[in-house]
Every structure is written in structure tokens, then in C-alpha cells.
C-alpha positions as CSV (number, residue, x, y, z in Angstrom):
1,M,6.9,-14.9,18.0
2,T,6.4,-18.2,16.3
3,Q,8.3,-18.7,13.0
4,P,6.0,-18.7,10.0
5,L,5.5,-22.1,8.4
6,P,6.4,-22.5,4.7
7,V,3.5,-23.2,2.4
8,D,3.9,-25.5,-0.7
9,V,3.9,-23.5,-3.9
10,S,2.5,-26.1,-6.3
11,A,-0.4,-27.5,-4.1
12,S,-1.7,-24.2,-2.7
13,F,-4.2,-21.9,-4.3
14,A,-7.0,-19.4,-3.8
15,Q,-10.1,-19.0,-6.0
16,K,-13.4,-17.2,-6.1
17,S,-16.3,-19.6,-5.5
18,G,-19.5,-17.6,-6.2
19,H,-19.3,-14.7,-3.7
20,D,-16.8,-16.5,-1.4
21,V,-13.1,-17.0,-1.5
22,R,-11.8,-20.6,-1.3
23,V,-8.3,-21.0,0.1
24,V,-6.4,-24.3,-0.1
25,L,-2.9,-24.5,1.6
26,S,-0.5,-27.4,1.6
27,V,1.8,-27.2,4.7
28,A,4.5,-29.9,5.5
29,D,5.2,-29.5,9.2
30,L,2.0,-28.2,10.8
31,P,2.0,-28.8,14.5
32,D,-1.0,-30.2,16.3
33,L,-3.3,-27.3,17.3
34,P,-6.2,-27.5,19.8
35,E,-9.7,-27.4,18.4
36,P,-11.5,-25.3,17.1
37,T,-9.1,-24.4,14.3
38,V,-9.7,-21.3,12.1
39,L,-7.9,-19.6,9.3
40,R,-7.2,-15.9,10.2
41,L,-6.6,-13.3,7.5
42,N,-5.2,-10.0,8.6
43,N,-4.5,-6.9,6.5
44,G,-3.2,-4.7,9.3
45,K,-6.5,-3.0,9.9
46,R,-8.9,-6.0,10.4
47,N,-9.0,-9.6,11.1
48,V,-11.2,-12.1,9.2
49,R,-11.7,-15.7,10.6
50,A,-13.1,-18.6,8.7
51,P,-13.5,-22.3,9.7
52,L,-10.7,-24.6,8.6
53,V,-10.9,-28.2,7.5
54,A,-7.6,-30.1,7.7
55,G,-6.7,-33.3,5.7
56,T,-3.6,-35.4,5.7
57,T,-1.7,-36.4,2.6
58,A,1.7,-38.1,2.0
59,E,3.3,-34.6,1.6
60,G,1.8,-33.1,4.8
61,T,-1.4,-31.4,5.8
62,V,-3.9,-29.8,3.4
63,L,-5.9,-26.9,5.0
64,E,-9.1,-25.8,3.2
65,S,-11.2,-22.8,4.2
66,T,-14.0,-20.7,2.6
67,V,-14.0,-17.1,3.5
68,P,-17.1,-14.9,2.9
69,G,-16.1,-12.6,0.0
70,A,-17.8,-9.6,1.5
71,T,-15.4,-9.6,4.5
72,V,-12.3,-9.7,2.3
73,K,-11.7,-6.2,0.9
74,S,-9.0,-5.2,-1.5
75,G,-5.5,-5.5,-0.2
76,V,-2.8,-7.8,1.0
77,W,-3.8,-10.3,3.7
78,S,-1.4,-12.3,5.8
79,L,-2.5,-15.8,6.8
80,A,-2.3,-17.7,10.0
81,V,-3.8,-20.8,11.6
82,V,-5.4,-20.2,15.0
83,G,-6.2,-23.2,17.3
84,G,-8.0,-23.2,20.5
85,E,-9.8,-20.5,22.6
86,G,-8.9,-18.4,25.6
87,P,-5.5,-19.1,27.3
88,A,-5.0,-22.3,25.3
89,R,-5.1,-20.3,22.0
90,Q,-2.2,-20.9,19.7
91,V,-1.3,-18.8,16.6
92,Q,0.8,-20.3,13.8
93,P,1.6,-17.8,11.1
94,L,2.0,-19.1,7.5
95,E,4.5,-18.0,4.9
96,A,1.8,-16.9,2.4
97,R,-0.3,-13.8,1.6
98,L,-3.6,-13.4,-0.2
99,L,-3.7,-10.5,-2.7
100,T,-7.2,-9.3,-3.4
101,S,-8.4,-6.6,-5.7
102,T,-11.6,-5.4,-7.4
103,K,-9.8,-5.1,-10.7
104,Q,-7.6,-8.1,-10.7
105,P,-8.1,-11.9,-10.0
106,L,-7.2,-13.3,-6.6
107,A,-3.6,-14.3,-6.0
108,L,-2.1,-16.5,-3.3
109,L,1.5,-15.5,-2.8
110,P,3.3,-18.4,-1.0
111,G,6.7,-17.8,0.4
112,P,8.1,-15.3,2.9
113,A,7.2,-11.6,2.7
114,P,9.9,-9.7,0.8
115,A,12.5,-8.1,3.2
116,T,13.4,-5.3,0.9
117,R,11.2,-2.2,0.4
118,M,11.6,0.8,-1.8
119,P,12.3,4.0,0.1
120,A,9.4,6.3,0.6
121,P,9.0,8.9,-2.1
122,R,10.1,12.4,-1.2
123,P,7.2,14.7,-0.4
124,R,6.4,17.2,-3.2
125,R,7.2,20.8,-2.4
126,N,4.1,23.0,-2.1
127,A,3.9,26.6,-3.2
128,D,3.1,27.4,0.4
129,E,6.3,25.8,1.7
130,T,8.6,27.6,-0.8
131,G,7.3,31.1,-0.1
132,W,6.2,31.5,-3.7
133,V,3.0,33.3,-4.5
134,K,0.8,32.3,-7.3
135,V,-0.2,35.4,-9.3
136,N,-2.9,35.6,-12.1
137,P,-1.1,36.1,-15.4
138,R,-3.3,39.1,-16.2
139,L,-2.3,40.8,-13.0
140,R,1.4,40.0,-13.6
141,A,1.1,41.6,-17.1
142,T,-0.5,44.7,-15.5
143,M,2.3,44.9,-13.0
144,V,5.0,44.7,-15.7
145,R,3.3,47.4,-17.7
146,S,3.2,49.7,-14.7
147,V,6.9,49.2,-13.9
148,D,7.8,49.8,-17.6
149,G,5.9,53.0,-17.5
150,A,7.7,54.2,-14.4
151,L,11.1,53.2,-15.9
152,S,10.4,54.9,-19.2
153,V,11.6,58.3,-17.8
154,L,15.1,56.9,-17.1
155,P,17.9,56.6,-19.7
156,G,17.7,53.4,-21.7
157,D,20.7,51.6,-20.2
158,V,19.7,52.4,-16.6
159,A,16.1,51.3,-17.2
160,A,17.3,48.0,-18.8
161,R,19.5,47.4,-15.7
162,Y,16.5,48.0,-13.3
163,R,14.2,45.9,-15.5
164,D,16.7,43.0,-15.4
165,R,17.0,43.2,-11.6
166,L,13.3,43.6,-11.0
167,G,12.6,40.6,-13.4
168,R,15.0,38.4,-11.5
169,L,13.4,39.5,-8.1
170,G,9.9,38.9,-9.6
171,H,10.9,35.3,-10.6
172,R,12.2,34.6,-7.2
173,V,9.1,35.9,-5.4
174,L,6.3,35.2,-7.9
175,G,7.6,32.0,-9.5
């Protein structure tokens, strides 16, 4: 795979232009790519391609593209320059990502993608997985009254001991 080309931080930007998204990228060492040249945005699920206009400056190459806003949904989009068609097609990834959201402004994130990621959160334990049964509080109160009635015929200390054991067992089973 081709190494991603660095994108200049100070001369690159993305902005909303009406319903479209305008992307301007400044790249120092862009290799010559066969025509037609397009900007490809990829978010892992879909690709969006837009025509690309290249201009030369003293610092390198400036790439300008206008992407239809309806095709760019919320998410993080990786950027690449694609030149040519068929077997002559060349893909040059760029070290930049486009962050889009319906609640936030556009953001062009130049630089390499972060290598570190937080570990995935542990899944929450479900009542079904723990073997616990959810019991209606009114039903639980009725069960406790029934057990108290049955234990009332026993001597006080024996009944207290059984109530304690049944209570601990009930907490383990019923939650």
C-alpha cells in the first residue's frame, strides 16, 4: 500500500459552500497522476468521488474539490487522490480526514490518524445472563408475608435464623 502523503496544516481547509462541501488541500510532494483525477472520500461504508482541480504554488500542489453535501453524511471520512481509470488507476492516500456532523461545523483534520485507541468498553451484564429474576415488589412483599406466617409457629430464635437464611437466598436469586 502507498504511504499517505502529508497535508499542510496551515494552507488546508474544508468549508460549507451552500449545500456543498469545499475541500482545499495543500500537498508538498504529490506525484504525477494520470487524468482524470478525483478526490475520494471514504468512511468505511461508502465512497464519494468528486472532481479535483490541481494548482501549483511555490510550496507544492493545491488541490481543490467541491463535494455534493447530500452525499457526505455524518462521520469521519478518509481522503485520497485517485488518478486514471481501469488498470492505469493510481490511488494516493492523504494524511487527512474530514469530520462531518449535523450538530457541529465541518473539520478538516490534517496529519496521520491516531495510532492509539481506547479499549472497547466491557459489555454490561444483563439480568438474563446473571440468572437473576426480576420480581414485582408487590409480589415480593406477598412472598415475605407468607414466609413470615409459616415461620411464626417456630420459636423466635429458630424463626429468625430461617428468616436470615431465606433472606440471603432470596437476594441471590431475586436480586
